[in-house]
Structures are given as structure tokens and as C-alpha cells.
C-alpha positions in Angstrom: -0.2 18.3 -13.8 1.1 15.1 -11.9 3.1 15.2 -8.6 5.8 13.1 -7.1 4.8 12.2 -3.3 7.6 10.5 -1.3 6.3 8.7 1.7 8.3 9.2 4.8 6.3 7.3 7.3 8.6 5.7 10.0 7.2 2.1 9.3 7.7 2.4 5.7 11.4 3.5 6.2 12.0 1.0 8.7 10.8 -1.8 6.2 12.5 -0.3 3.4 15.9 -0.7 5.5 15.1 -4.3 5.6 14.6 -4.8 2.0 18.0 -2.9 1.3 20.0 -5.3 3.4 21.7 -7.9 1.4 21.4 -10.5 4.1 17.7 -10.4 4.0 16.3 -13.7 2.9 13.6 -14.5 0.2 11.0 -15.2 2.4 11.3 -12.1 4.6 12.0 -10.0 1.5 8.9 -11.2 -0.2 6.8 -10.5 2.8 8.1 -7.0 3.4 7.5 -5.9 -0.1 3.8 -6.9 0.3 3.7 -4.9 3.8 5.3 -1.8 2.1 2.9 -2.0 -0.8 -0.3 -2.2 1.7 1.1 0.8 3.6 1.8 2.7 0.1 -1.9 1.7 -0.8 -3.3 3.0 2.2 -1.6 6.6 1.3 -2.3 6.3 -2.2 -6.1 5.9 -1.8 -6.2 8.6 0.8 -8.4 10.9 -1.3 -10.6 8.6 -2.9 -14.2 10.0 -3.2 -16.9 8.8 -0.8 -20.8 9.3 -0.5 -22.9 9.0 2.3 -25.3 6.2 2.8 -27.8 5.0 5.5 -27.4 1.7 7.0 -29.1 -0.3 10.1 -26.6 -1.2 12.9 -27.8 -3.5 15.5 -28.6 -0.4 17.6 -29.8 2.2 15.3 -29.9 3.8 12.1 -26.6 5.3 11.0 -25.2 7.5 8.1 -21.7 6.2 7.1 -19.4 6.7 4.1 -18.7 4.3 1.5 -16.5 4.3 -1.6 -17.9 6.4 -4.5 -16.8 7.2 -8.0 -14.4 5.2 -10.3 -13.6 1.6 -9.5 -10.0 0.8 -9.1 -7.6 -1.6 -11.0 -3.9 -2.8 -10.1 -1.5 -3.4 -12.8 1.8 -5.0 -11.8 4.8 -4.8 -14.2 5.9 -8.3 -14.4 7.6 -9.7 -12.9 8.7 -7.9 -9.8 5.5 -5.9 -9.6 3.6 -9.3 -8.8 5.1 -8.9 -5.3 3.0 -5.8 -4.4 -0.4 -7.1 -5.5 -1.6 -9.6 -3.1 -1.8 -7.2 0.0 -3.2 -4.4 -2.2 -5.9 -6.6 -3.3 -6.5 -7.3 0.5 -7.3 -3.9 1.1 -9.3 -3.3 -2.0 -11.1 -6.7 -2.7 -13.1 -5.2 -5.8 -10.2 -4.1 -7.6 -9.5 -5.8 -10.9 -6.0 -6.9 -11.9 -4.3 -6.2 -15.3 -0.7 -7.5 -16.1 1.9 -5.9 -18.3 5.0 -8.1 -18.9 8.3 -5.9 -19.9 11.9 -6.9 -19.6 14.7 -4.5 -20.0 17.2 -5.4 -23.1 20.5 -5.9 -21.4 22.5 -3.9 -24.1 20.1 -0.9 -24.7 18.3 -1.0 -21.4 14.9 -0.3 -23.4 11.9 -2.1 -22.5 10.4 -5.0 -24.5 6.9 -6.1 -24.2 6.2 -9.8 -23.9 2.7 -9.9 -22.2 -0.2 -7.7 -21.6 -3.9 -8.7 -20.4 -6.2 -6.3 -19.1 -9.8 -6.2 -17.6 -12.4 -5.3 -20.2 -13.6 -2.1 -18.3 -9.9 -0.9 -17.4 -10.5 2.5 -19.2 -13.4 3.1 -16.7 -11.3 2.4 -13.5 -8.6 4.5 -11.5 -5.2 2.5 -12.4 -2.4 2.0 -10.1 0.7 0.8 -11.9 2.9 -1.0 -9.5 6.7 -1.9 -9.7 9.0 -2.0 -7.0 11.8 -0.2 -8.7 11.9 3.2 -11.0 15.4 3.0 -12.4 15.7 4.4 -16.1 11.7 4.9 -16.2 11.6 3.0 -19.6 9.4 0.2 -18.2 7.0 2.6 -16.6 6.8 4.9 -19.5 6.0 2.0 -21.9 3.4 0.6 -19.5 1.6 4.1 -19.2 1.8 4.5 -23.0 0.2 0.9 -23.4 -2.7 1.9 -20.8 -3.3 5.2 -22.5 -3.0 4.4 -26.2 -4.3 0.8 -26.2 -6.9 0.5 -23.5 -8.1 4.3 -23.1 -7.0 4.8 -19.5 -7.2 8.2 -18.3 -6.8 8.0 -14.4 -3.2 6.5 -13.7 -0.9 6.5 -10.7 2.4 5.1 -10.8 3.5 3.3 -7.5 7.3 2.3 -7.0 9.2 1.5 -3.7 12.6 2.9 -4.7 13.1 5.5 -7.6 16.1 6.8 -9.0 15.9 10.7 -10.1 16.5 9.9 -13.7 13.4 7.6 -13.7 11.5 10.3 -12.0 12.5 12.8 -14.6 11.9 10.5 -17.5 8.3 9.7 -16.4 7.4 13.1 -15.5 8.6 14.5 -19.1 7.1 11.8 -20.9 3.8 11.7 -19.0 3.4 14.9 -17.0 -0.3 14.2 -16.0 0.9 11.1 -14.0 1.1 11.0 -10.1 4.1 9.3 -8.8 4.2 7.7 -5.3 7.5 6.4 -3.9 8.9 5.7 -0.4 12.6 6.7 -1.3 14.3 8.7 -4.1 17.8 7.1 -4.3 21.0 9.0 -5.3 21.5 7.7 -9.0 21.8 5.0 -11.6 24.9 3.2 -12.1 26.5 2.4 -15.4 24.4 -0.9 -15.5 21.2 1.3 -15.0 20.8 -0.2 -11.6 19.5 2.1 -8.6 22.5 3.2 -6.2 22.2 2.2 -3.3 19.0 0.5 -4.3 18.4 -3.1 -3.2 19.5 -5.1 -6.0 17.5 -7.0 -8.6 13.9 -7.0 -6.8 12.5 -9.8 -9.0 15.4 -12.0 -8.1 15.2 -11.3 -4.4 11.2 -11.8 -4.4 11.3 -15.2 -6.3 14.8 -16.5 -5.3 16.0 -16.9 -8.6 19.4 -15.6 -8.0 
């Protein structure tokens, strides 16, 4: 069974407060999204398997630990998910990146796919789907389904900065095997399926399109 992990680290909560502020400008907003993603990545990879190898330091022989097991992949949901990728790659340079383009139909609020491109060995990798906001859960459910059914992925973790309870419930019911990592679970969705109190449209605030 998947689990829901809410990261309550003080640094994360402080940075999240800056994102929520409507007066935070595009440059700072974009930078903070990346910083939060890096801190989340640090926590999300805490239990990655390691193996012991022997190396030579300038002084002596040393037994050290290196990553073992599955390689990693990062899959942002376009377009807001792109804001979380670069800092994660800086921590995991060997990770490959896939992209899923989904937009939410303004009337039905259902996800519509417009782009999908994955590394050829994605099924062999531990996949982190990243998207700053988990609102209705529709995009996340669709992305997980694509990775499972079309690419054969078996090890998937969903990473969102802010989630609505409705989104967490929807993903957990549709894909009960998926772990979800967030920094905050907000109050609810409003009538337009926006997270309350949330931070507005994350894609617009990252890219300055509104």
C-alpha cells in the first residue's frame, strides 16, 4: 500500500510561506519552487538502497557506500512541473527525465493529454512524478496510468508541494500502491477546483504568464 508523507521541515514551511504570498515576484517564486523541490528530493530519496565498495583516498583504503539498485527518473507534468526538475537533477545527475503534457479542461476539470515523451528504459527506473499542485488529482491519476499502462513502470512516487484532501483521496483510491510526498495538505478545493488557500496558478507564477 502507498503512503502519504507530509514533510514538515521548518525550512520547507518557511519557503512555502513565500510561495503563498501573492506579492512574491516571478524570479523569487521560480527560485523557491526549485529550492523546495531539492529539499523534497532529499527526503524522498532517504531510503534508496546502497552498497559498499572499496576506494582509495589520498591517505588510505576506505569502504564507502554508493547508490545501488534501480536507477531514477524524474517526470514533470507540464508545465508547472518543469519548475521542480533542475534542482532535482543537480542532486541526482544520473537521473533521466520524461515529460507528460496535460491540461485541465476548464469546463469538466478533466485532464487532456497533449504530449508524452519518456526515456526508453523508464520501466526499469524508480520514477518521481513531480507537479507543484495536487488539486482534483485528475492529472496525477492520468500521468500514473500512462506510466503504468503504456510504459510498464512499477515503482512510482508522486511529489507535490501543495495538495488538497480531495486530490490525495482520488489518487489513493485510483492507485493505492503509489506513495505521495507533499509539504502541505490544504483545506479544500473551491468551485473552480483551485486549492484553498493554495498559491494561485503555479504555472502562471513560475513563468510569468499572468
